[in-house]
C-alpha positions, 0 to 999 in steps of 0.5 A: 922670855917671850911666849910668842910661838916658835916658827921655822918659817913665815906662816905664808908658807902654809897658805898655798894648796899643795897637791903633792903634799896632799897625795903624800899624806893620803899615802900614809893614810892608805898604809895605816888604814890598810893594816887596820883590816888587812889581817882578815884574810890571813887569820888562819894562816897566822893561827896555824904558824902560832898554834893558837885558835883563829879567834885569838888572832883578833886581838892583833886587829883590835889592839891596832885599831884601839891604839890608833883611836886612843893615840889620836888626841895625844898626837894633836897636842904633840903637833902643836907643841913640837911641830907637825913636820917633826911628828909626822916624820916620827909617825912614819918612822914608828909605823915602818919599824913596827911593821918589820917587827910584826913581820918577824914576830914569832908568837902571838904576844910579840905580834900584838905588842908590835901591832900596838906600836904600829898603832902608835905610829899610825895615830900620829900620822892620821891627824897630824898629816891632815892638819898640815894639808888643811891649814894650807887649804882655802875653803874654795879648794876644800873639795879638791883637798878632801878628794885626795885625803878620803880615798885611803879610807875608802879603798884600804878597807876594800882592797885589804881582803884582796891584798891580804888573800893574795900575799897570804896565798902566793907568799906568806902573811909575813909579806902583809907587813914587809911591804910597809918597809919600803913604802915607809922609807919612801914616805919618810924621804918624801916628807922631809921634802914636802912637809913644811916647817910650821909654827908650834908653841913650845910652852903649850900645856897638855890637859892630862886629865882630859887626855886621860878621860878621853883615851880611856873612854875610847879604849873602853868603848872599843874593847867593850863592843868587841867583848859584847856578844863573844864568849866572855861575860855579856855582863862584864862587856856592858860594864866596860862599854858603860864605863867608856860612855861615862869616861867620855862624858866626864871628858866633855864635862872636864874640858868645858870647864878647863882653861886649856882644854885638850879640845875646843868643844865649841866646834860642836856648835857648828851644825855641819861639823856636828854632823860628823859625830851624829849621822857621819859616825853611823855612816862610817860605822856601817860602811866599815863593817862591810869589808869585814863581813863580806870576805867572811861571808864568802869564805865561812858561808859560801866556801870560797877561798880567800883569794877569790873572796878578795877579788869579789870584795874588790868590786867595792873598789871599782865602784869607789874609783868609778864614781870618783870623778863625779863625786865633786861635780855632784856635790857642787851641783846638788849641795851636801844635804841632798847628796848625803841623804841619797848616799846613805839611803842607796847604801842602806838598800845595797846592804839590805840586798846583800842579805839575800845573797847565797852561794848559788847567786850568780857571781856577776850579779854579786859583783854588780851589787857590790859595785853600786855599793862602792859607788854610794859609799864613795859619794857619802864618805867624800861629802861627809869629809868635806862638809865637816870643815865647811864652816870651821874657822882657822882657830878651831881647826886643830880641835876640829881635826883631832876630834874628827880623826878620833871619831873616823877611827872609833867608827872603823873599830866600832864598825868591826866590833858591831859586825862581829856582835851581830854575827854572834847575835844572829848565830846564837838567836837563829832569827834568820834560820839555822844554816851557816850563812843566816847569821851574815844575812841578819848582820846585813839587815841590821846594818841597813837599819843603822844606815837609815839613821844616818839618812834621817840625820842628813834630813835634818841639815840645813838646805844650804849646809856647807854652801861656801865649800860646795859652791853653786849649792846656794841656788834657790 
């Protein structure tokens, strides 16, 4: 029997740039990213309905993010084994049905399990949709493609507090999930029309041991970080984090020697891609923590209501949108390295300035600061998303895409966990004072310092890093 991969259409169908397909994939990402943090402003309402402590609701956010991060490695194999189109449509279906189950949940257990199912759908949408788009995009169009794909990761965490606050205030928390149902149905119909039938290998083997080590490692890291500094034993949390690190180290060791590894780790030999797991990971972690910290500080520290807090955080969204038309020209004019250095350093400055905010700070000044923060995060996020694939060859794309998607989700989960950890740390130590808002000041200072590590990493990039994608960046 022939071992040639099955194909539904000629590979030529994969070689053209499809803006409508990229927009569809971006829309599904928006749903997935939005649901990662949208519950933040609805936590008190859900806790009241379920008659549990507000802190207990955090498990629904963590369960979702952990499931997404842990499911991505398997999703990559599923796309290669059964075809990206089938898995992408299946992912949308699971996510939509799980959203409906979340909306009709009657207790915390049902909501948490439904969130896990939602995460399973999201885990398949993230890498598979990206792979479909990137396979049909030449290097010369990569900046355009990533411009479509990065906006959900930029906007969703920022819009989540405002959307969640509005729905919770004027309707109920159930509508946070109900709105996904019509959106999911529309996305499913569009996917059937727009996603091409591509090659798949019906005999592709799964690296079960590599998958086990990777998923356990990712899960342990996120859970350990979330637990560290909380009410549970810190010793136990450290053990869980250490177990996660060891599991991932074991996965790397195994995949380097396996005949058919889960991931092709040779992608880390490419410096522009390796930046994703060094400075890029730290960059995404820190900017993921800010949409988590800001609404909490505005509500818990300043005494604002959820809607007002959400509207103020939307200033970051305005900054994202406002700078977006200039992002690609900036990268083409100056190249990736200068842009990454500037974006990370400027972001660190805005985080440090957030530590000086209090309830008496003029609201226009707060808005202006968050506007700048949104602009800087948009520039850096877009640059990292593009440069990571600049020097990746087609055969490495599935592994590079899956690894990148895993790191993005892990950074998002770790950002919330590390943000919460710093809050607990500074609340306990009172280094920045004993007033209620002091812990938030400490958390923002810590995030600013972390962001500077990303700046240092960007300084080590080659002068012309990613020049094939950035175009005119090769000038002397």
